[in-house]
C-alpha positions as CSV (number, residue, x, y, z in Angstrom):
1,M,-24.0,22.9,-18.5
2,E,-24.7,19.5,-16.8
3,N,-28.2,18.2,-16.2
4,F,-28.7,16.6,-12.9
5,W,-30.2,13.5,-14.6
6,D,-27.1,13.0,-16.7
7,Y,-25.2,9.7,-15.9
8,K,-22.0,11.7,-15.6
9,V,-23.4,13.4,-12.5
10,W,-24.3,10.1,-10.8
11,G,-21.5,7.8,-12.0
12,T,-18.9,8.4,-9.3
13,I,-21.5,8.5,-6.5
14,N,-23.0,5.2,-7.8
15,L,-19.5,3.7,-7.8
16,I,-18.7,4.7,-4.2
17,A,-22.1,3.5,-3.1
18,V,-21.4,0.1,-4.7
19,L,-18.0,-0.1,-3.0
20,L,-19.6,0.6,0.4
21,L,-22.4,-1.9,-0.3
22,S,-19.8,-4.6,-1.1
23,L,-18.1,-3.8,2.3
24,L,-21.5,-4.2,4.1
25,T,-22.2,-7.4,2.2
26,A,-18.8,-8.8,3.0
27,N,-19.2,-7.9,6.7
28,M,-22.6,-9.7,6.8
29,L,-21.2,-12.8,5.1
30,K,-18.3,-12.9,7.5
31,R,-20.6,-12.8,10.5
32,K,-23.1,-15.4,9.1
33,I,-20.7,-17.9,7.4
34,S,-18.4,-19.6,9.9
35,F,-15.9,-20.6,7.3
36,L,-15.4,-16.9,6.3
37,E,-15.2,-15.8,9.9
38,K,-12.6,-18.4,10.7
39,S,-10.6,-17.7,7.5
40,L,-9.6,-14.2,8.8
41,I,-10.0,-12.8,5.3
42,P,-10.2,-9.0,5.8
43,T,-13.6,-7.6,5.1
44,S,-12.3,-5.1,2.5
45,V,-10.5,-7.9,0.6
46,L,-13.6,-10.0,0.6
47,G,-15.7,-7.1,-0.5
48,G,-13.3,-6.3,-3.4
49,T,-13.3,-10.0,-4.4
50,I,-17.1,-10.0,-4.5
51,L,-17.1,-7.1,-6.9
52,L,-14.3,-8.7,-8.9
53,V,-16.3,-11.9,-9.4
54,I,-19.6,-10.0,-10.2
55,A,-17.8,-7.8,-12.7
56,G,-16.2,-10.9,-14.3
57,V,-19.5,-12.7,-14.7
58,Y,-21.1,-9.6,-16.1
59,D,-18.4,-9.1,-18.6
60,I,-18.8,-12.7,-19.8
61,F,-22.5,-12.5,-20.4
62,S,-22.8,-8.9,-21.6
63,K,-19.5,-8.6,-23.5
64,T,-19.2,-5.1,-22.0
65,P,-17.1,-4.3,-18.9
66,M,-19.4,-3.7,-16.0
67,F,-17.6,-0.6,-14.7
68,E,-17.6,1.0,-18.2
69,T,-21.4,1.1,-18.4
70,K,-23.4,4.4,-18.2
71,F,-24.3,3.5,-14.6
72,F,-20.7,4.2,-13.7
73,A,-20.3,7.1,-16.2
74,E,-18.5,4.8,-18.6
75,N,-15.1,5.3,-16.8
76,G,-15.6,3.2,-13.7
77,Y,-12.1,1.5,-13.9
78,Q,-10.4,4.9,-14.1
79,T,-12.4,6.1,-11.2
80,L,-11.5,3.0,-9.1
81,E,-7.8,3.7,-9.8
82,I,-8.2,7.3,-8.8
83,I,-10.0,6.3,-5.6
84,T,-7.2,3.9,-4.7
85,Y,-4.6,6.5,-5.5
86,H,-6.1,9.2,-3.3
87,T,-7.3,7.1,-0.4
88,L,-3.8,5.7,0.1
89,A,-2.4,9.2,0.8
90,L,-5.5,10.3,2.8
91,G,-5.1,7.2,5.1
92,F,-1.5,7.9,5.7
93,I,-2.2,11.6,6.4
94,A,-4.8,10.7,9.0
95,S,-2.4,8.2,10.7
96,T,0.3,10.9,10.8
97,F,-1.9,13.3,12.6
98,K,-2.2,11.0,15.6
99,S,0.0,11.6,18.6
100,S,3.7,10.6,18.1
101,K,4.9,10.1,21.6
102,G,8.1,8.1,21.8
103,K,8.7,7.9,18.1
104,L,12.0,9.8,18.2
105,S,13.8,7.6,20.6
106,K,17.1,6.0,19.5
107,Q,15.5,2.5,19.3
108,R,12.5,3.8,17.3
109,A,14.8,5.7,14.9
110,S,16.8,2.5,14.4
111,E,13.6,0.4,13.8
112,I,12.3,2.9,11.3
113,F,15.6,3.1,9.5
114,N,15.8,-0.7,9.3
115,T,12.2,-0.9,8.0
116,G,13.1,1.5,5.2
117,V,16.3,-0.4,4.3
118,T,14.2,-3.7,4.3
119,T,11.7,-2.1,1.9
120,V,14.4,-1.2,-0.7
121,S,16.3,-4.4,-0.1
122,T,13.1,-6.4,-0.9
123,Y,12.6,-4.3,-4.0
124,L,16.2,-5.3,-5.1
125,L,15.6,-9.0,-4.3
126,Q,12.4,-9.0,-6.3
127,G,14.2,-7.2,-9.2
128,V,17.1,-9.7,-9.1
129,V,14.7,-12.7,-9.2
130,G,12.4,-11.1,-11.8
131,M,15.2,-10.1,-14.1
132,G,16.9,-13.5,-13.7
133,I,13.7,-15.2,-14.9
134,T,13.0,-12.9,-17.9
135,I,16.7,-12.9,-19.0
136,V,16.5,-16.7,-19.2
137,A,13.0,-16.4,-20.9
138,A,14.5,-14.0,-23.5
139,M,17.1,-16.7,-24.4
140,I,14.3,-19.1,-25.1
141,I,11.4,-16.9,-26.4
142,K,12.3,-14.9,-29.5
143,D,12.1,-11.1,-29.1
144,F,11.0,-11.4,-25.4
145,F,11.9,-8.2,-23.4
146,A,14.7,-9.3,-21.1
147,A,14.3,-6.4,-18.6
148,G,10.6,-7.1,-18.1
149,G,11.3,-8.9,-14.9
150,L,12.3,-5.7,-13.1
151,L,8.6,-4.8,-13.2
152,L,8.3,-7.5,-10.4
153,A,9.9,-5.0,-8.0
154,F,7.5,-2.2,-9.1
155,G,4.3,-4.4,-9.3
156,F,4.9,-6.3,-6.0
157,G,6.9,-3.7,-4.1
158,Q,5.4,-0.4,-5.2
159,G,1.9,-1.3,-6.5
160,T,-0.1,-0.7,-9.6
161,G,0.8,2.9,-10.3
162,Q,4.6,2.5,-10.6
163,A,4.3,-0.9,-12.4
164,M,2.0,0.8,-15.0
165,N,4.3,3.8,-15.3
166,Y,7.5,1.9,-16.0
167,G,5.7,-0.7,-18.1
168,N,4.4,2.2,-20.2
169,I,7.9,3.6,-20.5
170,Y,9.3,0.3,-21.6
171,E,6.4,-0.1,-24.2
172,I,6.7,3.4,-25.7
173,E,10.5,4.0,-25.5
174,H,11.9,0.5,-25.7
175,G,9.4,-1.4,-27.8
176,F,8.2,-3.8,-25.1
177,V,4.9,-4.8,-26.7
178,G,2.2,-5.0,-24.0
179,G,4.6,-3.5,-21.4
180,K,1.8,-1.5,-19.7
181,T,-0.4,-4.6,-19.5
182,F,2.6,-6.7,-18.3
183,G,3.1,-4.2,-15.4
184,L,-0.5,-4.2,-14.4
185,T,-0.7,-8.0,-14.5
186,I,2.3,-8.3,-12.2
187,A,0.6,-5.9,-9.8
188,A,-2.6,-7.9,-9.9
189,V,-0.7,-11.1,-9.2
190,G,1.1,-9.4,-6.4
191,F,-2.1,-8.3,-4.8
192,I,-3.4,-11.9,-5.0
193,C,-0.2,-13.1,-3.3
194,A,-0.6,-10.4,-0.6
195,S,-4.2,-11.1,0.2
196,F,-4.3,-14.9,0.1
197,G,-0.7,-15.5,1.3
198,G,-1.4,-13.2,4.2
199,V,-4.6,-15.0,5.1
200,I,-2.8,-18.4,5.0
201,H,-0.1,-17.0,7.4
202,L,-2.8,-15.7,9.7
203,Q,-4.3,-19.2,9.8
204,I,-0.9,-20.8,10.6
205,L,-0.4,-18.2,13.3
206,K,-3.8,-18.9,14.7
207,H,-3.4,-22.7,14.9
208,K,0.3,-23.0,15.7
209,R,0.8,-20.2,18.1
210,K,-2.8,-20.4,19.5
211,K,-2.7,-16.6,19.4
212,I,-6.0,-14.8,19.7
213,L,-6.2,-12.7,16.6
214,N,-8.2,-9.5,16.2
215,S,-11.9,-10.1,15.6
216,A,-14.9,-7.9,15.1
217,S,-16.0,-8.2,18.8
218,Q,-12.4,-7.5,20.0
219,S,-12.2,-4.4,17.8
220,E,-15.4,-3.1,19.4
221,D,-14.1,-3.7,22.9
222,I,-10.8,-2.1,22.1
223,A,-12.4,0.9,20.6
224,L,-14.4,1.5,23.8
225,T,-11.2,1.9,25.8
226,D,-9.9,4.7,23.6
227,I,-9.9,8.3,24.8
228,I,-12.8,9.9,22.9
229,Q,-12.7,13.2,24.8
230,T,-9.9,14.7,26.9
231,K,-10.0,17.9,29.1
232,N,-8.3,20.3,26.7
233,E,-10.0,19.1,23.5
234,I,-12.8,20.8,21.6
235,P,-16.2,19.4,22.5
236,M,-17.6,16.5,20.7
237,Q,-20.7,18.4,19.6
238,G,-20.0,22.2,19.5
239,S,-20.8,24.8,17.0
240,M,-18.9,22.5,14.5
241,E,-18.9,18.7,14.6
242,K,-15.7,17.3,16.0
243,M,-15.3,14.8,13.2
244,T,-15.6,17.7,10.7
245,F,-12.4,19.2,12.2
246,E,-10.5,15.9,11.8
247,I,-11.6,15.5,8.2
248,A,-10.8,19.2,7.5
249,F,-7.2,18.9,8.7
250,V,-6.7,15.8,6.6
251,M,-8.1,17.5,3.5
252,I,-6.1,20.7,4.1
253,A,-2.9,18.6,4.4
254,Y,-3.8,16.9,1.1
255,L,-4.4,20.3,-0.5
256,L,-0.9,21.3,0.6
257,T,0.4,18.0,-0.7
258,Y,-1.0,18.8,-4.2
259,L,0.5,22.2,-4.2
260,I,3.9,20.8,-3.4
261,I,3.9,18.0,-5.9
262,F,2.4,20.3,-8.6
263,W,5.4,22.7,-8.3
264,L,7.9,19.9,-8.0
265,G,6.4,18.5,-11.2
266,V,6.8,21.8,-12.9
267,L,10.4,22.2,-11.7
268,I,11.4,18.6,-12.6
269,P,9.0,17.6,-15.5
270,G,11.1,14.5,-16.3
271,M,10.3,13.1,-12.8
272,R,6.6,14.1,-12.7
273,S,5.1,10.6,-12.8
274,V,7.5,9.5,-9.9
275,I,6.7,12.7,-7.9
276,Y,2.9,12.2,-8.2
277,G,3.4,8.5,-7.4
278,F,4.8,9.5,-4.0
279,N,1.8,11.6,-3.0
280,F,1.4,9.6,0.2
281,L,5.0,10.5,1.3
282,V,4.5,14.2,0.6
283,G,1.2,13.9,2.4
284,V,2.9,12.6,5.5
285,L,5.3,15.5,5.4
286,S,2.4,18.0,5.0
287,A,0.6,16.5,8.0
288,M,3.7,16.7,10.1
289,L,4.1,20.3,9.1
290,I,0.6,21.2,10.1
291,K,1.0,19.3,13.4
292,Q,4.0,21.5,14.2
293,V,2.1,24.6,13.3
294,L,-0.7,23.6,15.7
295,K,1.9,22.9,18.4
296,L,3.5,26.3,17.8
297,L,0.1,28.1,18.1
298,Q,-0.5,26.4,21.4
299,K,3.0,27.3,22.6
300,C,2.3,30.9,21.7
301,S,-1.0,30.8,23.5
302,L,-2.8,31.6,20.3
303,S,-4.7,28.3,20.6
304,K,-5.8,26.8,23.9
305,R,-7.7,23.7,22.6
306,E,-6.5,20.4,21.2
307,Y,-8.1,19.8,17.7
308,I,-6.6,16.4,16.9
309,N,-8.2,13.3,18.5
310,D,-6.4,10.0,18.1
311,F,-9.6,8.0,18.4
312,L,-11.4,9.9,15.5
313,M,-8.3,10.0,13.4
314,T,-8.0,6.3,13.7
315,R,-11.5,5.9,12.4
316,V,-10.8,8.3,9.5
317,S,-7.7,6.5,8.5
318,N,-9.3,3.1,8.7
319,F,-12.2,4.2,6.5
320,F,-9.8,5.4,3.8
321,F,-7.8,2.2,4.0
322,D,-11.0,0.0,3.8
323,L,-12.2,2.0,0.8
324,M,-8.8,1.8,-0.8
325,V,-8.5,-2.0,-0.6
326,V,-12.0,-2.7,-2.0
327,A,-11.5,-0.3,-4.8
328,G,-8.0,-1.6,-5.6
329,I,-9.3,-5.2,-5.9
330,A,-12.3,-4.2,-7.9
331,A,-10.1,-2.3,-10.4
332,I,-8.3,-5.5,-11.4
333,R,-9.1,-6.5,-15.0
334,L,-9.1,-10.3,-15.2
335,G,-8.6,-10.1,-19.0
336,I,-5.1,-8.8,-18.7
337,L,-4.0,-12.1,-17.0
338,K,-4.3,-13.8,-20.4
339,S,-1.1,-12.2,-21.6
340,Y,2.2,-13.8,-20.7
341,W,0.4,-16.2,-18.4
342,G,3.3,-18.7,-18.2
343,I,5.8,-16.0,-17.2
344,M,3.3,-14.5,-14.9
345,V,2.9,-17.7,-13.0
346,I,6.6,-18.2,-12.6
347,L,7.2,-14.5,-11.6
348,G,4.3,-14.6,-9.2
349,V,5.4,-17.8,-7.4
350,A,9.0,-16.7,-7.3
351,G,8.1,-13.3,-6.1
352,F,5.8,-14.7,-3.4
353,I,8.5,-17.1,-2.1
354,V,11.4,-14.7,-1.9
355,T,9.3,-11.9,-0.4
356,Y,7.7,-14.2,2.2
357,F,10.9,-15.8,3.5
358,Y,13.2,-12.8,3.3
359,N,10.8,-10.6,5.3
360,R,10.2,-13.4,7.7
361,L,13.9,-13.6,8.3
362,V,14.3,-9.9,8.8
363,A,11.3,-9.6,11.2
364,K,12.6,-12.4,13.4
365,A,16.2,-11.0,13.5
366,L,15.6,-7.3,13.8
367,F,12.1,-6.9,15.3
368,P,11.8,-9.6,18.0
369,A,9.5,-7.6,20.2
370,Y,6.7,-7.5,17.6
371,C,7.9,-9.9,15.0
372,E,4.5,-11.1,13.7
373,E,3.1,-7.5,13.4
374,Q,6.2,-6.3,11.5
375,F,6.1,-9.3,9.2
376,M,2.5,-9.0,8.4
377,M,2.8,-5.3,7.6
378,M,6.0,-5.7,5.5
379,Y,4.8,-8.8,3.6
380,G,1.4,-7.2,2.8
381,M,3.0,-3.9,1.7
382,L,5.8,-5.6,-0.4
383,T,3.5,-7.9,-2.3
384,G,0.4,-5.8,-2.6
385,T,0.1,-2.3,-1.5
386,A,0.5,-0.4,1.8
387,S,-3.2,-0.8,2.3
388,T,-2.9,-4.6,2.2
389,G,-0.1,-4.4,4.8
390,T,-2.4,-2.2,6.9
391,I,-5.3,-4.6,6.6
392,L,-3.3,-7.7,7.5
393,L,-1.7,-5.8,10.4
394,R,-5.1,-4.9,11.7
395,E,-6.0,-8.6,12.0
396,I,-3.4,-9.0,14.8
397,D,-3.0,-5.4,15.9
398,G,-6.4,-3.9,15.5
399,E,-5.7,-0.5,17.1
400,F,-2.1,-0.3,16.0
401,K,-0.7,-0.6,19.5
402,T,2.7,-1.9,18.2
403,P,5.1,0.4,16.3
404,A,4.6,-1.6,13.1
405,S,2.1,0.9,11.6
406,D,4.4,3.8,12.4
407,N,7.3,2.0,10.8
408,M,5.3,1.7,7.6
409,V,4.6,5.4,7.6
410,Y,8.0,6.8,8.5
411,Q,10.1,4.2,6.7
412,N,9.4,6.1,3.5
413,F,12.1,8.7,4.4
414,P,15.1,6.2,4.3
415,A,13.4,4.1,1.7
416,I,13.2,7.0,-0.8
417,V,16.9,7.8,-0.3
418,F,18.1,4.2,-0.8
419,G,15.4,3.6,-3.5
420,L,16.4,6.4,-5.9
421,P,19.2,4.2,-7.4
422,L,16.6,1.6,-8.3
423,M,14.7,4.3,-10.3
424,I,17.9,5.0,-12.2
425,L,18.6,1.3,-12.8
426,A,15.1,0.9,-14.2
427,T,16.0,3.2,-17.1
428,L,19.3,1.3,-17.7
429,A,17.8,-2.2,-17.6
430,P,16.3,-2.2,-21.2
431,K,19.7,-1.2,-22.7
432,E,21.9,-3.3,-20.5
433,P,19.9,-6.1,-18.8
434,I,22.9,-8.3,-17.9
435,L,24.8,-5.4,-16.4
436,T,21.8,-4.1,-14.5
437,F,21.2,-7.6,-13.2
438,F,24.7,-7.8,-11.6
439,I,24.4,-4.2,-10.3
440,L,21.2,-5.1,-8.5
441,I,22.9,-8.1,-6.9
442,G,25.7,-5.9,-5.7
443,F,23.4,-3.2,-4.3
444,F,21.3,-5.9,-2.6
445,L,24.4,-7.2,-0.8
446,V,25.5,-3.7,0.3
447,L,22.1,-3.0,1.8
448,N,22.1,-6.3,3.7
449,L,25.4,-5.4,5.2
450,I,23.8,-2.2,6.4
451,L,20.6,-3.9,7.6
452,F,22.4,-6.6,9.6
453,R,25.2,-4.3,10.8
454,S,24.6,-5.1,14.5
455,F,25.2,-8.8,13.9
456,I,28.2,-8.3,11.7
457,F,29.9,-5.9,14.1
458,K,29.3,-8.2,17.1
459,R,31.0,-11.0,15.2
460,K,33.9,-8.8,14.3
461,K,34.2,-7.7,18.0
462,K,34.3,-11.3,19.1
């Protein structure tokens, strides 16, 4: 039986409060310091960085990790990872509940498909570059793990969870000493590249294109133009608060998500870590299913009111994404960057360069109508996390008016189909690194033939 004064009762609440306090502090600093305001650093990124610095200073002087003190129930880092994991899916679910008019047109279907192919193609490019570096390193450094560079695709492209999972597999099953730490380090470096590389690009866009980017005042003006209440919707303040309905639908969809991935994990225990890693994808499917049920109830006249409000769902999704980013940055342990620092720098720089220029090329060629928005979303997602892509996108498309945000959500369907072979190759890589390296190159070339099919077919026709 827990006592209410026990630190375990308060630890998680204290942590969430500190995360929100850091967001408020970052917002105040951005408004008061002109340099920060002009830098276009997302508030959540700045808030997470503040916590990262404070935790680093605390660790140096106290010799004890700040987030592992009793104030945070001695498991703050684990809680930060859990918050990041869940808020990613919750943010996607809330975004999926918003109206989807025009998303099924032929052009939109093609854009979503191209986004999914680009995602996997970038994974492969990162894997090719990463493995090329570590294969060479293994020839120079005795007993170095040649397949370690493939973790660049998981750390940059898929985030902390998958990088940690495969790093752990390499460490336990293939003797890669420090494999888990290696994966986490790559993910940390990727997030740094995502945040600061994205900010630099936003600055270039601001000065070269003279484009007016999203600011706090603009966001407020845009928000006021949204439809808060329509004729057929439930009242804003009825017997039950309208926001409560929105949050309830999100949480019900996430409950359904858990039930699905739980039984999938039972049926396919060997893929359990991968299945739970795609909680956000199953969450999108669950939200779509509930949306269809609500539409069916209206069609059958069993429900006469609209329960989903786009304005409120946008607020809910933005809250989860903000919380996710600040928690994700705060969860980085600077101490892990001491391991393999030379290889880390090379992998980080190479990963940044190829991801930046490849996605820039694809955005210009295939998404000319909203090139900058698509690039910001893809670059942020494929170097950091989906939340980073969302935050960077919000700096130039504050209310997600372009299809870029929808591309990020729905691209998961083609991405998971084309991405499954990469999961298989990840298990082959430790045994046959050279063979895996050339298979990755071949797979990358095939996907680019698919991706740029319209240009290839036009040339053939000519």
